[in-house]
Backbone as CSV, one residue per row, in Angstrom:
resi,resn,N_x,N_y,N_z,CA_x,CA_y,CA_z,C_x,C_y,C_z
1,MET,-14.911,12.962,-23.211,-13.583,13.126,-23.754,-12.551,12.362,-22.922
2,CYS,-12.595,12.542,-21.608,-11.619,11.866,-20.742,-11.812,10.356,-20.772
3,ARG,-13.069,9.919,-20.834,-13.343,8.481,-20.853,-12.768,7.840,-22.109
4,ARG,-12.966,8.475,-23.259,-12.445,7.915,-24.519,-10.923,7.876,-24.513
5,ARG,-10.297,8.901,-23.954,-8.840,8.924,-23.864,-8.356,7.812,-22.942
6,PHE,-9.061,7.610,-21.813,-8.714,6.542,-20.874,-8.822,5.176,-21.556
7,GLU,-9.914,4.961,-22.295,-10.092,3.694,-23.006,-9.020,3.495,-24.070
8,SER,-8.658,4.529,-24.789,-7.622,4.385,-25.821,-6.267,4.092,-25.192
9,ASN,-5.989,4.675,-24.016,-4.741,4.356,-23.313,-4.725,2.902,-22.853
10,LEU,-5.869,2.394,-22.401,-5.940,0.976,-22.020,-5.688,0.074,-23.221
11,ARG,-6.314,0.407,-24.356,-6.118,-0.402,-25.573,-4.660,-0.369,-26.012
12,ARG,-4.039,0.794,-25.926,-2.635,0.930,-26.305,-1.737,0.104,-25.396
13,ALA,-2.146,-0.077,-24.135,-1.369,-0.879,-23.184,-1.584,-2.380,-23.385
14,GLY,-2.528,-2.769,-24.247,-2.751,-4.184,-24.526,-3.995,-4.761,-23.892
15,VAL,-4.809,-3.932,-23.249,-6.040,-4.400,-22.617,-7.124,-4.521,-23.687
16,GLU,-7.815,-5.645,-23.689,-8.934,-5.840,-24.613,-10.214,-5.407,-23.911
17,ILE,-11.024,-4.601,-24.596,-12.236,-4.035,-24.003,-13.442,-4.503,-24.804
18,GLU,-14.439,-5.008,-24.077,-15.699,-5.422,-24.693,-16.822,-4.601,-24.059
19,GLU,-17.621,-3.964,-24.892,-18.734,-3.149,-24.391,-20.025,-3.937,-24.466
20,GLU,-20.836,-3.811,-23.434,-22.129,-4.483,-23.403,-23.163,-3.505,-22.864
21,THR,-24.338,-3.477,-23.503,-25.414,-2.594,-23.070,-26.602,-3.439,-22.652
22,SER,-27.153,-3.109,-21.503,-28.320,-3.800,-20.984,-29.453,-2.786,-20.862
23,THR,-30.598,-3.130,-21.427,-31.721,-2.210,-21.397,-32.876,-2.835,-20.627
24,SER,-33.421,-2.073,-19.690,-34.614,-2.497,-18.972,-35.709,-1.467,-19.271
25,GLU,-36.819,-1.560,-18.544,-37.934,-0.660,-18.813,-37.576,0.805,-18.563
26,LYS,-36.862,1.068,-17.463,-36.588,2.450,-17.087,-35.148,2.891,-17.327
27,LYS,-34.234,1.943,-17.372,-32.813,2.294,-17.409,-32.099,1.640,-18.567
28,ARG,-30.976,2.228,-18.880,-30.047,1.641,-19.836,-28.687,1.628,-19.159
29,MET,-28.098,0.456,-19.046,-26.813,0.324,-18.359,-25.745,-0.107,-19.352
30,HIS,-24.568,0.474,-19.191,-23.430,0.148,-20.049,-22.367,-0.527,-19.185
31,PHE,-21.828,-1.623,-19.685,-20.773,-2.354,-18.989,-19.552,-2.415,-19.890
32,LEU,-18.386,-2.294,-19.304,-17.134,-2.509,-20.007,-16.448,-3.712,-19.389
33,LYS,-16.163,-4.701,-20.197,-15.440,-5.882,-19.722,-13.990,-5.740,-20.174
34,LEU,-13.089,-5.849,-19.222,-11.665,-5.691,-19.495,-10.972,-7.045,-19.420
35,PHE,-10.197,-7.370,-20.437,-9.458,-8.624,-20.502,-7.986,-8.316,-20.706
36,LEU,-7.151,-8.997,-19.919,-5.706,-8.844,-20.059,-5.110,-10.150,-20.563
37,PRO,-4.478,-10.139,-21.729,-3.777,-11.336,-22.181,-2.624,-11.672,-21.245
38,TRP,-2.234,-12.932,-21.231,-1.222,-13.415,-20.298,0.092,-12.655,-20.450
39,ASP,0.523,-12.403,-21.676,1.800,-11.721,-21.874,1.763,-10.284,-21.344
40,VAL,0.607,-9.634,-21.424,0.474,-8.271,-20.877,0.547,-8.321,-19.350
41,MET,-0.114,-9.313,-18.746,-0.053,-9.446,-17.287,1.372,-9.705,-16.827
42,CYS,2.089,-10.565,-17.525,3.479,-10.865,-17.159,4.349,-9.623,-17.294
43,TYR,4.148,-8.862,-18.356,4.944,-7.653,-18.566,4.777,-6.683,-17.401
44,TYR,3.531,-6.413,-17.022,3.299,-5.455,-15.948,3.669,-6.019,-14.574
45,ALA,3.558,-7.323,-14.389,3.994,-7.922,-13.123,5.503,-7.771,-12.960
46,GLU,6.237,-7.995,-14.043,7.689,-7.816,-13.982,8.049,-6.348,-13.829
47,ASP,7.294,-5.473,-14.489,7.546,-4.034,-14.409,7.312,-3.517,-12.989
48,LEU,6.326,-4.075,-12.301,6.017,-3.656,-10.934,6.811,-4.431,-9.885
49,CYS,7.650,-5.372,-10.334,8.482,-6.194,-9.445,7.630,-6.971,-8.438
50,LEU,6.571,-7.599,-8.928,5.744,-8.420,-8.053,6.535,-9.662,-7.653
51,ARG,6.373,-10.083,-6.424,7.173,-11.195,-5.906,6.514,-12.549,-6.061
52,ALA,5.267,-12.605,-6.471,4.595,-13.886,-6.660,5.161,-14.571,-7.899
53,PRO,5.243,-15.888,-7.888,5.741,-16.597,-9.064,4.782,-16.475,-10.244
54,LEU,5.332,-16.315,-11.426,4.518,-16.221,-12.629,4.455,-17.576,-13.308
55,GLN,3.274,-18.165,-13.313,3.056,-19.450,-13.954,1.781,-19.383,-14.757
56,VAL,1.702,-20.203,-15.780,0.463,-20.291,-16.557,-0.536,-21.120,-15.795
């Protein structure tokens, strides 16, 4: 329940999430790849008052 809520909050913030599952003989592993579009990164950098210059 908490994980799904966390993922939905990330999606609402503009984070793109890609799920990948890897299966071996004994284990099954799940990976979440998180991608931030440039405009989302700029928004949060300005919101946090980061001092580094923002360039593409």
